[in-house]
Backbone bond lengths (Angstrom), bond angles and torsions (degrees), N, CA, C in turn:
res aa  C-N    CA-C-N  psi(-1)  N-CA   C-N-CA  omega(-1)  CA-C   N-CA-C  phi
1 M - - - 1.443 - - 1.573 110.24 -
2 E 1.277 115.68 144.53 1.443 120.52 -177.48 1.539 109.84 -58.82
3 N 1.328 116.16 132.71 1.468 124.62 176.26 1.527 113.34 65.97
4 L 1.313 119.89 4.03 1.456 121.20 -178.91 1.534 109.25 -133.47
5 E 1.347 114.83 137.68 1.440 121.62 174.87 1.553 106.35 -106.63
6 I 1.279 114.81 112.36 1.503 120.23 -172.70 1.528 110.03 -126.36
7 D 1.309 113.94 129.95 1.498 120.42 172.03 1.504 106.51 -90.77
8 T 1.345 115.79 97.13 1.463 121.15 -175.30 1.525 112.96 -58.14
9 E 1.338 117.25 -43.14 1.457 119.61 -178.44 1.513 112.79 -62.39
10 T 1.340 116.39 -40.30 1.468 120.38 178.49 1.546 110.80 -70.77
11 L 1.338 114.87 -38.41 1.467 119.30 -178.59 1.514 110.91 -66.58
12 A 1.297 116.37 -31.21 1.483 120.04 -178.29 1.523 112.81 -63.53
13 E 1.337 115.98 -24.00 1.440 119.95 -179.66 1.533 113.96 -88.61
14 Q 1.346 115.78 -2.60 1.456 118.40 -175.87 1.548 110.94 -94.17
15 P 1.309 118.40 158.79 1.497 121.52 175.78 1.542 108.66 -62.36
16 W 1.325 114.17 157.28 1.467 118.85 -174.61 1.531 112.04 -63.83
17 E 1.360 117.02 -28.22 1.436 120.00 179.09 1.530 111.80 -63.89
18 E 1.341 115.03 -40.50 1.479 120.97 -179.94 1.528 109.38 -70.53
19 T 1.333 116.34 -33.43 1.454 119.45 178.14 1.508 110.60 -62.28
20 L 1.327 116.63 -41.65 1.477 120.42 177.86 1.500 110.79 -63.95
21 E 1.303 116.14 -40.22 1.496 120.27 179.87 1.504 110.82 -62.54
22 V 1.351 117.96 -40.94 1.449 120.81 178.68 1.513 112.15 -67.34
23 L 1.308 115.47 -42.50 1.479 119.73 -179.24 1.559 113.48 -71.50
24 T 1.288 116.43 -14.23 1.466 119.23 179.61 1.579 109.49 -117.31
25 A 1.299 115.78 21.07 1.476 120.10 -174.53 1.542 111.20 -60.21
26 D 1.328 117.32 -33.06 1.463 119.71 -177.87 1.549 113.26 -93.10
27 M 1.350 116.26 9.55 1.464 120.26 179.85 1.523 110.63 -106.59
28 N 1.283 115.76 157.96 1.455 122.63 172.29 1.540 109.15 -67.83
29 P 1.316 119.69 118.27 1.470 121.05 -175.43 1.517 113.25 -60.38
30 E 1.360 116.26 -17.21 1.449 119.40 178.47 1.540 110.57 -95.93
31 N 1.332 117.22 1.37 1.453 120.27 -174.25 1.553 109.02 -150.03
32 I 1.350 114.63 65.78 1.450 120.26 -177.90 1.531 110.60 -78.65
33 D 1.312 116.62 131.13 1.480 120.89 175.89 1.516 109.44 -82.83
34 I 1.331 115.54 106.09 1.476 119.73 -177.01 1.523 111.83 -61.26
35 C 1.311 116.64 -40.38 1.464 119.19 -175.61 1.559 110.66 -65.72
36 L 1.295 115.57 -43.94 1.461 119.86 178.94 1.526 110.94 -65.33
37 L 1.340 115.75 -41.22 1.468 120.16 -178.99 1.527 109.23 -64.02
38 T 1.325 116.22 -39.28 1.485 120.13 -178.52 1.516 109.46 -63.02
39 D 1.321 117.24 -44.89 1.450 119.81 177.49 1.514 112.58 -61.14
40 R 1.327 116.31 -41.81 1.445 120.63 179.91 1.582 110.78 -66.25
41 Y 1.302 116.49 -40.11 1.431 119.80 -179.72 1.536 112.85 -64.76
42 R 1.342 114.44 -39.01 1.485 119.67 177.47 1.492 110.04 -67.38
43 E 1.337 118.03 -36.09 1.467 121.22 177.23 1.527 108.82 -67.66
44 Y 1.311 118.08 -38.48 1.472 123.00 177.03 1.518 109.56 -60.91
45 I 1.327 119.54 -43.10 1.442 122.42 176.89 1.476 112.78 -63.21
46 S 1.332 116.48 -39.20 1.470 121.62 178.38 1.534 110.31 -63.95
47 E 1.335 116.43 -39.52 1.482 121.25 179.21 1.558 110.37 -65.66
48 L 1.314 115.64 -35.83 1.473 119.15 177.73 1.542 109.34 -62.32
49 E 1.335 116.12 -40.40 1.444 120.29 177.94 1.527 110.49 -66.00
50 D 1.330 117.39 -40.83 1.459 121.17 -179.02 1.538 110.29 -63.36
51 F 1.315 117.05 -34.15 1.477 119.66 179.38 1.533 111.66 -87.94
52 D 1.341 116.96 7.07 1.436 121.26 -179.23 1.550 111.70 56.24
53 L 1.309 115.06 35.19 1.482 119.62 178.31 1.502 110.16 -92.52
54 E 1.269 116.76 150.39 1.479 121.46 179.94 1.550 108.20 -68.82
55 I 1.279 115.76 130.60 1.457 122.01 177.82 1.521 108.94 -95.87
56 P 1.357 116.68 112.20 1.495 120.32 -179.19 1.541 110.31 -59.48
57 A 1.329 114.48 146.93 1.467 119.94 177.18 1.518 110.73 -59.36
58 K 1.324 115.09 -35.05 1.511 119.79 -178.68 1.534 109.68 -65.84
59 A 1.347 117.21 -35.79 1.454 121.40 179.87 1.541 109.46 -64.39
60 V 1.318 115.21 -38.57 1.465 119.50 179.05 1.533 111.82 -66.99
61 R 1.336 115.34 -39.42 1.459 120.08 176.01 1.508 111.48 -63.52
62 I 1.312 117.69 -43.75 1.441 120.00 -179.97 1.512 111.47 -64.02
63 S 1.316 116.19 -39.93 1.471 120.80 179.03 1.556 109.49 -61.43
64 A 1.330 114.76 -44.45 1.484 118.83 179.63 1.520 111.08 -65.01
65 A 1.355 117.60 -39.53 1.452 120.87 -178.21 1.530 109.44 -68.52
66 L 1.337 116.98 -39.48 1.463 119.04 179.98 1.527 111.60 -66.94
67 L 1.318 115.14 -38.08 1.487 120.51 178.51 1.509 109.71 -62.60
68 R 1.334 116.44 -40.83 1.485 120.12 178.64 1.531 110.47 -65.55
69 M 1.307 117.04 -42.51 1.471 122.38 178.49 1.491 110.67 -61.65
70 K 1.364 116.71 -42.72 1.437 120.14 177.94 1.504 112.82 -61.48
71 T 1.369 114.24 -45.30 1.480 120.44 179.52 1.532 110.82 -58.86
72 L 1.349 116.86 -46.73 1.456 119.38 -179.66 1.535 111.64 -66.06
73 A 1.353 115.43 -36.93 1.463 117.84 179.63 1.538 110.46 -65.26
74 L 1.327 116.60 -45.05 1.449 118.82 -179.33 1.540 111.23 -66.01
75 A 1.371 114.93 -37.18 1.470 117.43 176.75 1.517 110.69 -63.15
76 G 1.352 116.67 -38.24 1.459 119.73 176.45 1.503 112.61 -63.59
77 D 1.347 117.48 -42.60 1.471 120.01 177.16 1.514 111.76 -61.22
78 Y 1.328 116.12 -40.04 1.444 120.55 -178.13 1.542 111.06 -66.13
79 Q 1.333 115.27 -40.14 1.459 119.55 178.04 1.548 110.81 -64.67
80 E 1.327 115.71 -41.58 1.504 119.42 178.11 1.467 111.06 -62.29
81 E 1.351 120.65 -39.03 1.447 122.86 177.59 1.509 110.75 -62.85
82 E 1.337 115.26 -41.40 1.465 118.55 179.63 1.529 111.50 -66.40
83 Q 1.319 116.65 -31.67 1.412 120.93 -178.10 1.486 116.37 -80.50
84 Q 1.346 115.97 -8.94 1.442 121.42 -177.55 1.544 111.03 -63.76
85 E 1.322 116.31 -36.20 1.442 121.68 178.88 1.506 110.94 -119.50
86 P 1.331 118.15 74.75 1.437 119.64 -177.81 1.509 113.08 -65.66
87 E 1.313 114.56 144.28 1.465 118.56 178.31 1.486 110.41 -74.99
88 N 1.347 113.36 141.50 1.463 121.06 175.60 1.530 109.31 -85.91
89 P 1.307 117.33 114.85 1.500 118.04 -176.09 1.539 112.01 -64.53
90 M 1.310 119.10 -13.12 1.436 122.46 -179.79 1.503 112.18 -92.39
91 D 1.346 118.24 -0.72 1.454 121.41 178.92 1.529 109.13 -87.30
92 F 1.316 117.13 116.12 1.469 122.18 178.25 1.502 109.89 -122.94
93 E 1.336 113.35 151.51 1.458 117.53 170.30 1.518 107.00 -70.43
94 E 1.319 116.84 160.22 1.444 120.25 -176.59 1.511 111.78 -63.67
95 D 1.330 117.59 -35.14 1.469 119.53 -179.32 1.507 112.93 -78.07
96 E 1.356 116.67 -7.16 1.457 119.92 178.63 1.536 112.31 -100.15
97 M 1.328 116.94 -1.89 1.446 120.91 179.30 1.513 110.89 -66.47
98 I 1.322 116.41 135.45 1.457 121.04 -177.78 1.529 107.26 -119.67
99 E 1.317 113.60 126.62 1.450 117.77 177.70 1.526 109.24 -83.08
100 E 1.306 114.13 131.87 1.456 120.48 179.87 1.532 110.41 -111.46
101 E 1.266 114.06 145.61 1.472 118.99 178.94 1.553 109.18 -75.80
102 E 1.290 116.60 144.33 1.425 120.63 178.11 1.517 111.50 -69.03
103 I 1.299 115.90 137.06 1.439 120.48 -179.45 1.534 108.60 -92.26
104 Q 1.318 115.35 129.05 1.465 118.20 179.20 1.525 108.90 -66.18
105 E 1.350 115.03 143.42 1.460 121.17 -177.66 1.513 112.49 -56.23
106 D 1.389 115.57 -37.68 1.465 118.16 -176.67 1.544 110.63 -79.15
107 E 1.320 118.98 -8.92 1.436 122.07 -179.44 1.544 111.97 -103.00
108 E 1.314 116.78 0.04 1.459 119.69 -178.14 1.524 109.92 -68.73
109 P 1.304 117.33 131.75 1.444 120.06 178.91 1.483 111.44 -67.94
110 D 1.346 117.30 148.20 1.466 122.43 179.84 1.540 107.79 -87.40
111 L 1.300 116.16 97.34 1.476 121.11 -177.08 1.541 111.02 -101.58
112 E 1.300 116.51 131.43 1.468 122.07 177.45 1.541 109.06 -96.93
113 V 1.302 116.35 137.98 1.430 119.86 178.02 1.524 109.33 -83.13
114 G 1.320 116.42 122.79 1.460 120.43 -178.37 1.517 111.19 -83.06
115 P 1.288 116.14 174.78 1.492 119.90 -179.76 1.523 111.89 -69.81
116 D 1.318 116.52 151.78 1.461 121.00 179.21 1.540 108.26 -66.76
117 L 1.309 114.58 138.79 1.474 120.78 -179.97 1.525 110.12 -101.20
118 E 1.290 115.81 127.04 1.458 119.68 179.75 1.527 106.96 -96.68
119 V 1.351 114.07 118.60 1.441 120.88 177.30 1.497 109.61 -85.06
120 P 1.349 117.94 127.11 1.481 119.68 179.36 1.551 109.51 -63.71
121 V 1.323 113.88 136.50 1.453 118.51 -176.78 1.526 106.93 -99.92
122 K 1.302 115.82 122.69 1.472 123.22 179.87 1.522 107.55 -77.37
123 A 1.323 116.84 132.84 1.417 120.01 -179.70 1.548 112.31 -60.11
124 K 1.312 115.76 127.77 1.447 120.48 -178.66 1.515 110.48 -78.91
125 P 1.343 117.08 137.11 1.481 118.36 175.08 1.492 112.69 -62.75
126 K 1.315 117.34 138.14 1.442 120.85 -175.09 1.527 109.81 -99.93
127 R 1.355 115.21 135.58 1.457 118.88 177.07 1.500 111.38 -77.55
128 R 1.344 116.94 -22.27 1.451 121.41 179.51 1.533 109.45 -129.82
129 M 1.307 115.39 142.35 1.449 121.37 175.66 1.520 110.06 -155.78
130 S 1.321 118.03 168.89 1.430 120.13 -178.35 1.544 108.70 -73.61
131 L 1.342 116.00 162.29 1.479 119.81 -177.88 1.538 109.65 -65.48
132 N 1.353 116.48 -40.09 1.458 119.13 179.85 1.525 111.84 -64.96
133 E 1.354 117.62 -39.85 1.439 120.28 175.46 1.526 111.96 -61.42
134 L 1.302 114.64 -39.54 1.456 120.68 179.67 1.504 111.58 -64.25
135 K 1.348 117.06 -44.01 1.446 120.95 179.46 1.545 110.38 -61.94
136 D 1.358 115.19 -43.34 1.473 117.66 178.96 1.473 112.60 -63.77
137 A 1.350 117.27 -39.81 1.475 121.29 -179.35 1.552 109.71 -64.94
138 L 1.300 115.72 -43.36 1.489 119.29 -179.25 1.525 110.89 -68.30
139 D 1.295 114.43 -39.48 1.492 117.85 177.81 1.531 111.25 -60.45
140 D 1.326 117.05 -42.64 1.487 121.10 176.78 1.488 111.94 -63.77
141 A 1.370 116.13 -43.84 1.461 121.96 -178.85 1.547 110.55 -60.86
142 M 1.332 116.02 -42.30 1.450 120.25 -178.38 1.554 111.25 -69.68
143 E 1.315 115.00 -34.92 1.478 118.49 178.73 1.533 109.64 -67.12
144 V 1.318 117.95 -39.68 1.453 120.97 176.90 1.503 110.08 -65.19
145 K 1.308 117.47 -42.14 1.485 122.69 -179.46 1.489 109.98 -62.86
146 E 1.327 116.93 -44.86 1.474 119.26 -179.22 1.513 112.08 -63.96
147 K 1.327 117.42 -38.24 1.464 120.44 179.73 1.519 109.73 -67.24
148 R 1.332 118.05 -38.84 1.487 123.28 177.79 1.534 108.80 -61.31
149 E 1.339 115.81 -44.00 1.484 119.96 -179.92 1.557 111.39 -65.63
150 E 1.313 114.26 -38.69 1.485 118.82 177.52 1.542 110.42 -64.17
151 R 1.326 117.17 -42.42 1.437 120.50 176.71 1.536 112.61 -64.05
152 R 1.336 114.99 -40.28 1.498 119.83 178.14 1.480 110.72 -64.43
153 E 1.350 118.85 -43.27 1.434 121.61 179.71 1.540 110.47 -66.63
154 L 1.322 116.40 -34.74 1.442 119.15 179.07 1.538 111.46 -68.15
155 R 1.382 114.31 -40.10 1.464 117.68 176.42 1.497 112.39 -64.04
156 E 1.345 116.99 -37.17 1.472 119.84 178.53 1.515 110.93 -66.02
157 E 1.340 116.44 -38.65 1.446 120.25 179.38 1.550 109.12 -66.09
158 M 1.296 115.81 -38.99 1.479 119.07 -179.44 1.503 111.75 -69.48
159 D 1.355 117.46 -29.79 1.432 122.73 179.64 1.519 112.42 -78.26
160 D 1.315 117.41 -21.03 1.469 120.39 -179.66 1.532 109.63 -68.14
161 P 1.376 116.49 132.81 1.446 118.54 178.03 1.479 111.73 -63.22
162 V 1.333 115.82 138.48 1.456 122.90 -179.21 1.554 109.45 -97.22
163 D 1.302 116.04 123.28 1.486 120.62 179.88 1.528 106.91 -83.45
164 I 1.309 116.66 117.80 1.450 122.72 179.74 1.524 108.31 -114.98
165 D 1.288 116.58 124.15 1.422 123.23 175.68 1.537 108.26 -79.23
166 E 1.354 116.02 98.04 1.451 118.91 -173.11 1.570 110.54 -65.08
167 K 1.325 114.52 -33.85 1.478 117.00 -179.79 1.517 110.94 -65.18
168 S 1.361 114.16 -43.79 1.472 117.40 177.42 1.513 112.83 -64.26
169 L 1.318 116.84 -38.14 1.433 122.94 179.37 1.550 110.33 -63.21
170 N 1.312 115.19 -46.67 1.485 120.02 179.07 1.528 111.95 -63.87
171 E 1.317 114.52 -36.31 1.466 117.67 177.45 1.486 112.18 -65.16
172 K 1.349 118.38 -39.34 1.423 122.42 179.77 1.550 110.87 -68.54
173 I 1.337 116.15 -38.50 1.463 118.98 179.74 1.508 109.79 -68.35
174 N 1.354 116.83 -44.79 1.467 118.59 178.28 1.531 112.88 -63.42
175 S 1.361 115.24 -36.01 1.455 118.19 177.09 1.527 111.54 -63.03
176 L 1.356 115.07 -41.89 1.452 119.43 177.76 1.511 112.38 -62.50
177 F 1.345 114.55 -40.31 1.494 119.18 -179.42 1.525 110.45 -66.06
178 S 1.356 116.18 -38.83 1.456 119.61 176.55 1.520 111.13 -62.90
179 R 1.336 115.47 -40.73 1.481 120.58 179.57 1.519 109.62 -64.25
180 L 1.320 114.14 -40.56 1.484 118.23 -178.92 1.546 109.47 -63.01
181 N 1.351 116.64 -45.60 1.436 118.49 -179.50 1.531 112.20 -66.64
182 G 1.335 115.34 -29.44 1.461 118.43 177.93 1.500 111.94 -70.24
183 L 1.334 118.54 -30.79 1.413 122.75 -179.34 1.520 113.41 -81.92
184 V 1.323 115.53 -21.46 1.466 119.80 179.49 1.495 109.24 -82.04
185 G 1.297 117.78 113.49 1.460 122.65 179.02 1.504 112.21 -99.51
186 S 1.282 115.30 -175.72 1.472 119.59 179.91 1.500 112.86 -68.49
187 S 1.335 116.44 -24.79 1.456 119.61 -177.74 1.511 113.58 -89.09
188 K 1.321 118.78 -11.87 1.454 120.69 -179.01 1.529 109.79 -140.81
189 E 1.274 113.72 145.99 1.467 118.91 -176.06 1.490 114.36 -111.14
190 K 1.314 116.40 -7.88 1.451 120.15 177.82 1.509 111.41 -137.19
191 V 1.386 112.95 160.14 1.470 119.03 -174.87 1.510 107.79 -129.50
192 K 1.314 113.89 142.86 1.478 118.88 176.75 1.553 107.50 -69.67
193 F 1.284 113.33 142.35 1.499 120.31 -177.77 1.528 109.07 -58.04
194 D 1.333 118.15 -37.83 1.474 119.97 -178.62 1.534 112.60 -60.70
195 Q 1.351 116.96 -26.40 1.457 120.90 -179.23 1.569 112.03 -71.39
196 L 1.317 114.20 -17.05 1.470 117.76 178.96 1.522 113.44 -86.03
197 L 1.312 114.20 -6.38 1.477 119.34 -177.56 1.537 111.13 -91.60
198 E 1.313 116.48 151.81 1.449 122.09 178.44 1.527 111.31 -105.69
199 S 1.312 115.18 -60.79 1.461 118.34 -178.85 1.552 111.47 -93.26
200 K 1.290 116.36 -21.35 1.481 123.43 178.30 1.534 113.84 62.14
201 D 1.354 116.87 26.01 1.440 119.28 171.88 1.518 109.54 -80.78
202 Q 1.310 116.89 165.33 1.483 120.06 -174.01 1.532 111.30 -61.86
203 E 1.332 117.62 -41.73 1.492 118.11 -179.87 1.494 112.82 -61.50
204 E 1.315 117.44 -38.05 1.477 120.88 179.49 1.512 108.86 -69.82
205 Q 1.316 117.98 -41.18 1.484 120.63 178.90 1.517 110.94 -57.12
206 I 1.342 115.76 -45.16 1.493 118.43 179.97 1.527 110.72 -65.02
207 E 1.314 116.36 -45.10 1.487 120.11 -177.46 1.538 109.59 -62.34
208 K 1.325 116.48 -48.82 1.463 118.75 -179.47 1.513 112.61 -64.75
209 F 1.271 117.55 -36.33 1.480 119.86 177.90 1.514 110.25 -64.35
210 L 1.321 117.59 -40.52 1.475 118.51 177.03 1.511 111.79 -64.55
211 H 1.349 114.70 -35.51 1.485 117.87 178.53 1.549 111.93 -67.01
212 V 1.345 114.66 -37.16 1.450 119.32 176.14 1.536 110.50 -64.44
213 L 1.331 115.99 -39.22 1.476 118.71 176.90 1.517 112.05 -62.67
214 H 1.362 116.83 -37.65 1.423 120.64 175.85 1.536 110.57 -61.25
215 L 1.311 116.64 -44.72 1.440 121.18 177.86 1.500 113.67 -61.69
216 E 1.295 115.76 -39.81 1.463 120.75 179.37 1.541 108.59 -67.99
217 N 1.323 118.17 -42.12 1.438 121.62 178.44 1.510 112.65 -62.38
218 D 1.342 116.41 -30.51 1.457 122.17 178.59 1.561 109.36 -86.42
219 R 1.323 117.73 7.02 1.480 122.80 179.21 1.524 113.62 59.22
220 K 1.353 114.28 34.02 1.466 117.45 176.39 1.495 112.31 -98.33
221 V 1.363 116.71 -23.02 1.464 119.04 178.84 1.534 108.69 -139.10
222 D 1.322 114.50 165.93 1.475 121.58 171.45 1.505 106.36 -120.29
223 C 1.373 113.77 138.37 1.459 121.59 175.86 1.512 109.25 -99.20
224 I 1.310 116.09 129.97 1.467 121.84 -174.30 1.499 109.84 -122.37
225 Q 1.334 116.50 126.60 1.457 121.84 174.54 1.531 107.10 -139.78
226 D 1.318 114.86 104.14 1.453 120.22 -172.24 1.547 113.65 -66.35
227 E 1.334 116.80 -31.15 1.437 119.47 -178.23 1.493 109.78 -137.06
228 W 1.349 114.82 160.04 1.467 122.77 -178.02 1.537 110.00 -58.23
229 L 1.329 115.49 125.14 1.463 122.48 -178.86 1.489 111.95 60.09
230 G 1.361 116.95 23.35 1.430 121.10 178.57 1.524 111.67 -85.49
231 E 1.298 117.95 -173.51 1.443 123.40 -175.92 1.542 109.97 -71.06
232 L 1.302 116.21 135.02 1.458 120.84 -178.02 1.517 108.97 -92.39
233 E 1.335 115.50 132.66 1.463 121.91 176.59 1.515 111.16 -122.22
234 V 1.310 117.34 148.17 1.432 122.77 -177.48 1.552 109.26 -120.85
235 K 1.329 113.58 133.43 1.467 118.56 -177.13 1.524 111.25 -130.42
236 P 1.333 117.77 121.91 1.463 117.61 179.26 1.540 108.34 -68.62
237 R 1.322 114.60 145.16 1.480 119.20 178.39 1.536 109.82 -72.06
238 E 1.314 115.43 149.13 1.459 120.87 -173.58 1.509 113.65 -54.94
239 E 1.333 116.77 -44.16 1.450 120.86 -177.42 1.546 110.78 -64.70
240 E 1.354 114.48 -38.42 1.473 118.64 -178.67 1.537 109.08 -74.69
241 K 1.278 117.54 -35.09 1.459 122.24 178.12 1.546 109.37 -64.47
242 A 1.341 115.54 -43.22 1.454 118.07 179.50 1.531 111.73 -65.69
243 A 1.338 115.11 -37.18 1.457 120.20 -178.23 1.509 112.48 -64.62
244 N 1.357 114.60 -28.16 1.476 118.17 -177.13 1.522 109.63 -95.04
């Protein structure tokens, strides 16, 4: 890279923060040129490819974030150049001049001047910033990117079809129903949900609860909960109890 002597293989093993420090070694740390840094970082990525070195996913994210920052910065510079010579809305070509009739004083509408409106100013992207500001900005950008990827992976997992062994599921439900009938004696007609559990871990609680809901949907049991968030009890229906 121009003006810099960099050992790409050694740099590839360093954290991304140190990589930025090396690539900006000849810059004022309080006045980093984002555009120049972006070009250097892309060149660094290219050298990794030339050396057949593994390119970390984080390095790719940083390169993308820098490129976006460079694009926004250049767009901001372009807008500022255009705004240096604002057009006067009252300047017309001679052939565009329109003659207006004079309005009589007694026909002038009574207009009230409203309050001044303050237009919110959007922060302009900066072409230069301190090295610490840059690190913080990139850290935030990567955190957002990682969260987006996690959500995307989660959506893909949710979209994947789930293979359910219906025979195994029915066996588990029937086994639970048999256990329920075995626990119901002549002196009691309902069983506490906790009595249907074996290990009582959270996964088993969820599985058994779903099985109970299946039984209730099939009109084989009734679920009883006398109060909000109270203890859940399960009662076999009379016809099903008699059949067993």
